[in-house]
ZASEKOL-906393 format. One record per residue (C-alpha): residue in one letter; x, y, z. Coordinates in nm, 3 decimals, decimal comma, always signed. Layout:
<rs>
R   residu        c1        c2        c3
R        a         X         Y         Z
...
</rs>
This chain:
<rs>
R   residu        c1        c2        c3
R        x    -3,780    -1,475    -0,784
R        x    -4,147    -1,405    -0,716
R        x    -4,373    -1,177    -0,919
R        x    -4,214    -1,228    -1,260
R        x    -4,347    -1,397    -1,572
R        x    -4,156    -1,703    -1,672
R        x    -3,883    -1,933    -1,549
R        x    -3,596    -1,711    -1,440
R        x    -3,323    -1,799    -1,190
R        x    -3,079    -1,545    -1,047
R        x    -2,755    -1,636    -0,872
R        x    -2,537    -1,370    -0,707
R        x    -2,203    -1,380    -0,529
R        x    -2,180    -1,131    -0,243
R        x    -1,865    -0,995    -0,083
R        x    -1,838    -0,700    +0,154
R        x    -2,210    -0,631    +0,137
R        x    -2,219    -0,599    -0,243
R        x    -2,283    -0,822    -0,542
R        x    -1,954    -0,904    -0,713
R        x    -2,079    -1,153    -0,972
R        x    -2,418    -1,257    -1,111
R        x    -2,575    -1,519    -1,334
R        x    -2,912    -1,485    -1,503
R        x    -3,052    -1,819    -1,615
R        x    -3,360    -1,911    -1,815
R        x    -3,463    -2,254    -1,686
R        x    -3,717    -2,350    -1,955
R        x    -3,662    -2,469    -2,311
R        x    -3,950    -2,335    -2,520
R        x    -3,857    -2,462    -2,867
R        x    -4,118    -2,270    -3,066
R        x    -3,874    -2,248    -3,356
R        x    -3,891    -2,627    -3,383
R        x    -4,271    -2,634    -3,343
R        x    -4,316    -2,390    -3,634
R        x    -4,103    -2,572    -3,889
R        x    -4,307    -2,715    -4,178
R        x    -4,628    -2,525    -4,096
R        x    -4,832    -2,278    -4,299
R        x    -4,659    -1,939    -4,252
R        x    -4,991    -1,779    -4,156
R        x    -5,003    -2,002    -3,846
R        x    -4,700    -1,822    -3,705
R        x    -4,887    -1,516    -3,579
R        x    -5,114    -1,737    -3,368
R        x    -4,864    -1,997    -3,248
R        x    -4,596    -1,746    -3,145
R        x    -4,843    -1,562    -2,923
R        x    -4,825    -1,866    -2,693
R        x    -4,456    -1,793    -2,625
R        x    -4,541    -1,554    -2,341
R        x    -4,837    -1,521    -2,108
R        x    -4,787    -1,147    -2,057
R        x    -4,696    -1,023    -2,405
R        x    -4,867    -1,247    -2,661
R        x    -4,976    -0,931    -2,847
R        x    -4,611    -0,833    -2,882
R        x    -4,528    -1,165    -3,050
R        x    -4,840    -1,134    -3,263
R        x    -4,727    -0,789    -3,375
R        x    -4,372    -0,901    -3,455
R        x    -4,503    -1,205    -3,640
R        x    -4,750    -1,022    -3,866
R        x    -4,482    -0,765    -3,944
R        x    -4,248    -1,052    -4,029
R        x    -4,512    -1,207    -4,257
R        x    -4,590    -0,870    -4,420
R        x    -4,220    -0,844    -4,504
R        x    -4,196    -1,198    -4,642
R        x    -4,526    -1,178    -4,834
R        x    -4,433    -0,828    -4,963
R        x    -4,761    -0,666    -4,858
R        x    -4,844    -0,339    -4,684
R        x    -5,147    -0,294    -4,457
R        x    -5,390    -0,014    -4,542
R        x    -5,417    +0,288    -4,311
R        x    -5,697    +0,137    -4,103
R        x    -5,497    -0,182    -4,060
R        x    -5,190    +0,006    -3,938
R        x    -5,395    +0,213    -3,692
R        x    -5,595    -0,083    -3,559
R        x    -5,273    -0,274    -3,497
R        x    -5,139    +0,030    -3,309
R        x    -5,456    +0,053    -3,100
R        x    -5,457    -0,317    -3,011
R        x    -5,089    -0,306    -2,925
R        x    -5,117    +0,027    -2,745
R        x    -5,391    -0,109    -2,518
R        x    -5,166    -0,404    -2,441
R        x    -4,882    -0,163    -2,354
R        x    -5,102    +0,022    -2,105
R        x    -5,212    -0,305    -1,946
R        x    -4,856    -0,433    -1,923
R        x    -4,704    -0,117    -1,772
R        x    -4,979    -0,086    -1,512
R        x    -4,939    -0,458    -1,435
R        x    -4,566    -0,415    -1,385
R        x    -4,584    -0,121    -1,149
R        x    -4,876    -0,220    -0,930
R        x    -4,870    -0,598    -0,929
R        x    -4,506    -0,691    -0,988
R        x    -4,264    -0,415    -0,887
R        x    -4,434    -0,175    -0,644
R        x    -4,463    -0,442    -0,374
R        x    -4,085    -0,411    -0,331
R        x    -4,155    -0,061    -0,195
R        x    -4,513    -0,076    -0,068
R        x    -4,587    -0,327    +0,210
R        x    -4,906    -0,519    +0,151
R        x    -5,100    -0,736    +0,398
R        x    -4,946    -1,060    +0,524
R        x    -5,146    -1,270    +0,281
R        x    -5,129    -1,382    -0,082
R        x    -5,057    -1,231    -0,333
R        x    -4,849    -0,992    -0,121
R        x    -4,640    -1,277    +0,021
R        x    -4,393    -1,444    -0,006
R        x    -4,156    -1,149    -0,002
R        x    -3,822    -1,034    +0,131
R        x    -3,846    -0,806    +0,434
R        x    -3,662    -0,506    +0,566
R        x    -3,680    -0,187    +0,360
R        x    -4,027    -0,033    +0,353
R        x    -4,009    +0,345    +0,392
R        x    -4,356    +0,484    +0,320
R        x    -4,554    +0,618    +0,616
R        x    -4,861    +0,406    +0,710
R        x    -5,116    +0,644    +0,552
R        x    -4,932    +0,670    +0,219
R        x    -4,865    +0,296    +0,222
R        x    -5,239    +0,221    +0,263
R        x    -5,328    +0,449    -0,028
R        x    -5,079    +0,266    -0,248
R        x    -5,212    -0,077    -0,142
R        x    -5,568    +0,035    -0,220
R        x    -5,452    +0,135    -0,569
R        x    -5,345    -0,228    -0,624
R        x    -5,715    -0,323    -0,644
R        x    -5,808    -0,029    -0,867
R        x    -5,524    -0,117    -1,102
R        x    -5,674    -0,465    -1,152
R        x    -5,995    -0,304    -1,279
R        x    -5,801    -0,070    -1,508
R        x    -5,603    -0,360    -1,651
R        x    -5,931    -0,540    -1,725
R        x    -6,051    -0,237    -1,923
R        x    -5,724    -0,240    -2,118
R        x    -5,794    -0,603    -2,209
R        x    -6,144    -0,502    -2,317
R        x    -5,991    -0,246    -2,554
R        x    -5,759    -0,512    -2,694
R        x    -6,060    -0,739    -2,751
R        x    -6,269    -0,468    -2,922
R        x    -6,043    -0,476    -3,227
R        x    -5,844    -0,794    -3,156
R        x    -6,136    -1,033    -3,103
R        x    -6,023    -1,149    -2,758
R        x    -5,755    -1,092    -2,497
R        x    -5,505    -1,226    -2,431
R        x    -5,407    -1,396    -2,760
R        x    -5,560    -1,177    -3,032
R        x    -5,708    -1,292    -3,360
R        x    -5,752    -0,945    -3,505
R        x    -5,397    -0,894    -3,635
R        x    -5,315    -1,089    -3,952
R        x    -5,067    -1,069    -4,236
R        x    -5,182    -0,777    -4,452
R        x    -5,347    -0,576    -4,174
R        x    -5,630    -0,636    -3,931
R        x    -5,954    -0,838    -3,948
R        x    -6,186    -0,577    -3,798
R        x    -6,344    -0,306    -4,014
R        x    -6,390    -0,010    -3,775
R        x    -6,739    +0,110    -3,688
R        x    -6,839    +0,427    -3,504
R        x    -6,983    +0,236    -3,206
R        x    -6,659    +0,040    -3,155
R        x    -6,455    +0,358    -3,183
R        x    -6,671    +0,526    -2,919
R        x    -6,655    +0,221    -2,694
R        x    -6,277    +0,215    -2,724
R        x    -6,236    +0,588    -2,664
R        x    -6,471    +0,582    -2,361
R        x    -6,256    +0,321    -2,189
R        x    -5,938    +0,502    -2,288
R        x    -6,049    +0,820    -2,111
R        x    -6,080    +0,639    -1,778
R        x    -5,741    +0,475    -1,825
R        x    -5,578    +0,807    -1,917
R        x    -5,723    +0,962    -1,601
R        x    -5,580    +0,675    -1,394
R        x    -5,235    +0,715    -1,554
R        x    -5,229    +1,095    -1,510
R        x    -5,376    +1,119    -1,163
R        x    -5,285    +0,788    -0,995
R        x    -5,007    +0,590    -1,163
R        x    -4,762    +0,873    -1,242
R        x    -4,797    +1,056    -0,907
R        x    -4,757    +0,729    -0,715
R        x    -4,451    +0,626    -0,916
R        x    -4,280    +0,955    -0,834
R        x    -4,398    +0,936    -0,473
R        x    -4,227    +0,599    -0,438
R        x    -3,917    +0,735    -0,613
R        x    -3,903    +1,021    -0,362
R        x    -3,887    +0,778    -0,071
R        x    -3,613    +0,566    -0,229
R        x    -3,391    +0,824    -0,400
R        x    -3,077    +0,623    -0,325
R        x    -3,199    +0,366    -0,581
R        x    -3,124    +0,616    -0,859
R        x    -2,765    +0,505    -0,797
R        x    -2,830    +0,128    -0,809
R        x    -2,863    -0,104    -1,111
R        x    -2,698    +0,101    -1,386
R        x    -2,622    -0,193    -1,616
R        x    -2,433    -0,185    -1,947
R        x    -2,557    +0,161    -2,058
R        x    -2,586    +0,034    -2,415
R        x    -2,949    +0,080    -2,522
R        x    -3,141    -0,070    -2,815
R        x    -3,481    +0,015    -2,964
R        x    -3,634    -0,149    -3,271
R        x    -3,904    +0,121    -3,289
R        x    -4,277    +0,078    -3,236
R        x    -4,612    +0,231    -3,336
R        x    -4,561    +0,344    -3,699
R        x    -4,721    +0,685    -3,759
R        x    -4,748    +0,660    -4,139
R        x    -4,817    +0,380    -4,384
R        x    -4,462    +0,388    -4,525
R        x    -4,322    +0,367    -4,171
R        x    -4,098    +0,670    -4,207
R        x    -4,169    +0,774    -3,847
R        x    -4,258    +0,597    -3,522
R        x    -4,399    +0,714    -3,190
R        x    -4,101    +0,546    -3,022
R        x    -3,804    +0,558    -3,255
R        x    -3,569    +0,284    -3,375
R        x    -3,201    +0,328    -3,297
R        x    -2,929    +0,252    -3,046
R        x    -2,717    +0,428    -2,789
R        x    -2,392    +0,233    -2,811
R        x    -2,082    +0,317    -2,610
R        x    -2,212    +0,669    -2,556
R        x    -2,308    +0,737    -2,919
R        x    -2,647    +0,761    -3,091
R        x    -2,658    +0,531    -3,390
R        x    -2,923    +0,433    -3,649
R        x    -3,069    +0,084    -3,622
R        x    -2,905    -0,184    -3,837
R        x    -3,068    -0,523    -3,776
R        x    -2,789    -0,697    -3,968
R        x    -2,564    -0,626    -3,667
R        x    -2,748    -0,875    -3,443
R        x    -2,586    -1,207    -3,353
R        x    -2,674    -1,476    -3,101
R        x    -2,407    -1,648    -2,895
R        x    -2,446    -1,977    -2,709
R        x    -2,119    -2,058    -2,528
R        x    -2,297    -2,046    -2,190
R        x    -2,640    -2,151    -2,319
R        x    -2,777    -2,504    -2,356
R        x    -2,737    -2,511    -2,734
R        x    -2,488    -2,672    -2,970
R        x    -2,168    -2,465    -2,982
R        x    -2,161    -2,499    -3,362
R        x    -2,468    -2,270    -3,377
R        x    -2,302    -1,972    -3,206
R        x    -2,246    -1,628    -3,360
R        x    -2,527    -1,649    -3,615
R        x    -2,759    -1,374    -3,731
R        x    -3,120    -1,474    -3,646
R        x    -3,210    -1,506    -4,016
R        x    -2,962    -1,796    -4,026
R        x    -3,027    -1,905    -3,668
R        x    -3,039    -2,268    -3,559
R        x    -3,222    -2,402    -3,255
R        x    -3,033    -2,717    -3,157
R        x    -3,054    -2,786    -2,782
R        x    -2,770    -2,944    -2,584
R        x    -2,915    -3,003    -2,238
R        x    -2,598    -3,161    -2,094
R        x    -2,354    -2,888    -2,195
R        x    -2,092    -2,853    -1,921
R        x    -2,043    -2,476    -1,921
R        x    -2,406    -2,396    -2,004
R        x    -2,620    -2,234    -1,737
R        x    -2,918    -2,091    -1,927
R        x    -3,174    -2,185    -2,191
R        x    -3,158    -1,822    -2,306
R        x    -2,918    -1,741    -2,588
R        x    -2,700    -1,429    -2,565
R        x    -2,807    -1,182    -2,836
R        x    -2,560    -0,903    -2,902
R        x    -2,586    -0,588    -3,113
R        x    -2,262    -0,468    -3,271
R        x    -2,098    -0,743    -3,062
R        x    -2,205    -0,579    -2,733
R        x    -2,476    -0,645    -2,472
R        x    -2,764    -0,398    -2,509
R        x    -3,049    -0,326    -2,271
R        x    -3,402    -0,307    -2,407
R        x    -3,728    -0,176    -2,262
R        x    -3,885    +0,158    -2,163
R        x    -3,553    +0,308    -2,053
R        x    -3,401    +0,232    -2,395
R        x    -3,702    +0,360    -2,589
R        x    -3,732    +0,678    -2,386
R        x    -3,359    +0,747    -2,413
R        x    -3,352    +0,691    -2,790
R        x    -3,672    +0,892    -2,852
R        x    -3,607    +1,150    -2,575
R        x    -3,964    +1,283    -2,543
R        x    -4,089    +1,565    -2,321
R        x    -4,181    +1,433    -1,975
R        x    -4,501    +1,493    -1,780
R        x    -4,544    +1,780    -1,532
R        x    -4,513    +1,518    -1,258
R        x    -4,145    +1,492    -1,354
R        x    -4,109    +1,871    -1,326
R        x    -4,258    +1,863    -0,978
R        x    -4,039    +1,572    -0,871
R        x    -3,723    +1,744    -0,995
R        x    -3,826    +2,083    -0,857
R        x    -3,828    +2,246    -1,202
R        x    -4,070    +2,517    -1,319
R        x    -4,377    +2,348    -1,468
R        x    -4,355    +2,575    -1,774
R        x    -4,014    +2,436    -1,864
R        x    -3,994    +2,134    -2,091
R        x    -3,794    +1,846    -1,943
R        x    -3,685    +1,568    -2,173
R        x    -3,594    +1,218    -2,064
R        x    -3,220    +1,262    -2,117
R        x    -3,228    +1,554    -1,873
R        x    -3,233    +1,284    -1,605
R        x    -2,871    +1,210    -1,699
R        x    -2,707    +0,914    -1,528
R        x    -3,004    +0,879    -1,291
R        x    -3,194    +0,728    -1,586
R        x    -2,960    +0,428    -1,574
R        x    -3,098    +0,282    -1,252
R        x    -3,377    +0,089    -1,083
R        x    -3,589    +0,403    -1,047
R        x    -3,491    +0,532    -1,389
R        x    -3,654    +0,226    -1,545
R        x    -3,966    +0,264    -1,331
R        x    -3,996    +0,634    -1,423
R        x    -3,940    +0,557    -1,792
R        x    -4,218    +0,299    -1,788
R        x    -4,466    +0,535    -1,620
R        x    -4,384    +0,824    -1,855
R        x    -4,404    +0,595    -2,159
R        x    -4,746    +0,475    -2,045
R        x    -4,877    +0,833    -2,060
R        x    -4,707    +0,895    -2,395
R        x    -4,873    +0,590    -2,554
R        x    -5,217    +0,663    -2,399
R        x    -5,214    +1,022    -2,524
R        x    -5,115    +0,905    -2,874
R        x    -5,394    +0,645    -2,879
R        x    -5,646    +0,921    -2,811
R        x    -5,548    +1,071    -3,147
R        x    -5,517    +0,742    -3,337
R        x    -5,873    +0,631    -3,261
R        x    -6,002    +0,946    -3,435
R        x    -5,789    +0,876    -3,744
R        x    -5,980    +0,555    -3,826
R        x    -6,211    +0,567    -4,126
R        x    -6,533    +0,375    -4,046
R        x    -6,621    +0,122    -4,315
R        x    -6,289    +0,150    -4,500
R        x    -6,086    -0,170    -4,549
R        x    -5,834    -0,267    -4,285
R        x    -5,666    -0,557    -4,466
R        x    -5,530    -0,643    -4,808
R        x    -5,563    -0,978    -4,980
R        x    -5,255    -1,198    -4,946
R        x    -5,119    -1,507    -5,117
R        x    -4,868    -1,738    -4,952
R        x    -4,546    -1,711    -5,156
R        x    -4,378    -2,029    -5,277
R        x    -4,050    -1,898    -5,137
R        x    -3,950    -1,593    -4,936
R        x    -3,769    -1,446    -4,642
R        x    -3,873    -1,175    -4,401
R        x    -3,826    -1,020    -4,062
R        x    -4,049    -0,826    -3,826
R        x    -3,912    -0,591    -3,563
R        x    -4,110    -0,423    -3,289
R        x    -4,085    -0,328    -2,925
R        x    -4,249    -0,550    -2,666
R        x    -4,326    -0,362    -2,343
R        x    -4,013    -0,539    -2,213
R        x    -3,783    -0,446    -2,502
R        x    -3,661    -0,519    -2,853
R        x    -3,844    -0,810    -3,018
R        x    -3,763    -0,965    -3,353
R        x    -3,903    -1,250    -3,564
R        x    -3,732    -1,393    -3,874
R        x    -3,883    -1,635    -4,129
R        x    -3,770    -1,839    -4,427
R        x    -4,037    -1,994    -4,654
R        x    -3,991    -2,286    -4,893
R        x    -4,269    -2,463    -5,086
R        x    -4,523    -2,238    -4,907
R        x    -4,415    -2,381    -4,570
R        x    -4,201    -2,245    -4,289
R        x    -3,847    -2,366    -4,347
R        x    -3,695    -2,172    -4,057
R        x    -3,840    -1,940    -3,796
R        x    -3,635    -1,764    -3,530
R        x    -3,747    -1,548    -3,239
R        x    -3,530    -1,313    -3,036
R        x    -3,771    -1,231    -2,754
R        x    -3,750    -0,907    -2,556
R        x    -3,639    -1,051    -2,222
R        x    -3,368    -1,253    -2,396
R        x    -3,171    -0,930    -2,449
R        x    -3,192    -0,829    -2,083
R        x    -3,178    -1,169    -1,912
R        x    -2,913    -1,319    -2,138
R        x    -2,614    -1,506    -1,998
R        x    -2,251    -1,433    -2,079
R        x    -2,159    -1,433    -2,447
R        x    -1,864    -1,613    -2,609
R        x    -1,628    -1,330    -2,503
R        x    -1,743    -1,353    -2,142
R        x    -1,941    -1,027    -2,148
R        x    -2,218    -1,039    -1,887
R        x    -2,579    -0,984    -1,996
R        x    -2,754    -0,655    -1,906
R        x    -2,928    -0,784    -1,591
R        x    -2,608    -0,955    -1,481
R        x    -2,414    -0,629    -1,526
R        x    -2,683    -0,429    -1,347
R        x    -2,663    -0,660    -1,047
R        x    -2,288    -0,621    -0,999
R        x    -2,230    -0,359    -0,730
R        x    -2,582    -0,384    -0,586
R        x    -2,577    -0,336    -0,206
R        x    -2,698    -0,634    -0,002
R        x    -2,709    -0,574    +0,375
R        x    -2,868    -0,909    +0,463
R        x    -2,819    -1,217    +0,243
R        x    -3,145    -1,361    +0,379
R        x    -3,333    -1,054    +0,253
R        x    -3,162    -0,948    -0,071
R        x    -3,441    -0,704    -0,158
R        x    -3,217    -0,482    -0,373
R        x    -3,129    -0,782    -0,591
R        x    -3,493    -0,850    -0,678
R        x    -3,557    -0,477    -0,720
R        x    -3,288    -0,460    -0,988
R        x    -3,420    -0,766    -1,171
R        x    -3,785    -0,658    -1,156
R        x    -3,697    -0,308    -1,281
R        x    -3,632    -0,479    -1,619
R        x    -3,976    -0,647    -1,601
R        x    -3,849    -0,991    -1,714
</rs>
């Protein structure tokens, strides 16, 4: 696998031109749960950001929410909004990164030089003029991503790896000049999303419409919710909840368990809720094939990410979607109107593009809700003992951190990272993980160029 973040290996068995079995394997043991044990709890929000090079801000967000819960504190309004703005800017950066620099090159043919090679060959359908326009946008997208990082740094101190989010709120007291600087950059990014990213995403979808029927996956969807819209967190921009076996259900984090029968961990640690989780590696396990555990919600594999969030929240889509579907622009189309087409390679790409606009438009309002000079953090004391959890949505899906504190030190810390849901191996019952399920049935015309296999995997943005 090229153009992904991290150490992922995919194995597929092909018969009759289709994938009949798949294995998704994480090849790296990270062990952050072991690193954190015995440390000051406040270190967690910095150390856990080193888990991932693409979404450190996601881990920072989950960690400070986890600490808030354990310390029993609530950020003031400015703190909540600043966290949303930092995280929102990271979302925009990540979604633009995924489309232009990771996924689009499966559909747009770049020059025969790095970073456009190595690649699989054989299924590029855009005409030369349209293809050139899309390649040129690759460069523009790099500049836009840089401006997203600048927005992260304005309130977060630096990017990547932010210092500005801490237990109890945020470190930065907003000033008018920083608000203007942030909003000025946001306007350019919003213009890029509305007039470049979204139209190009649908243009690509129009040339590859058959991929709306490839990569369906488990069709169980999970969202932890992200971007609280009030201080008591009664509502979120992207809602918490699940779509399980065809039914909408409220989120219940107690229904999460992690299984390790096919993971390189001690079998005695299987089936535990993350709050009681144990990280005990077993590198020589005979039936193990992944360093990723198999998290399950209500005992079933669940997909996370933009598709899940958009399905659970079901927002109104952009006018670009109306045009693509040939529907009157005055009519409101919601995400679920896509029906089964949403459960596909292109459904995930469309969900990510539409979500990018949704978050950018919301940020335009949030920046004006800040109160210059008002506090953005509350004073905190490290409790002698305590437990807590922090749930959020990384750009790639549901992300949770759990902590147990004893004698003012971390006694146990467990992370269920976003990609772990999607890239998980089989569980103890033999149920395939979401990416594994999505790969089964994928057409492969040439085993030397399995471009549809990598398209399915990259649609999850692992």
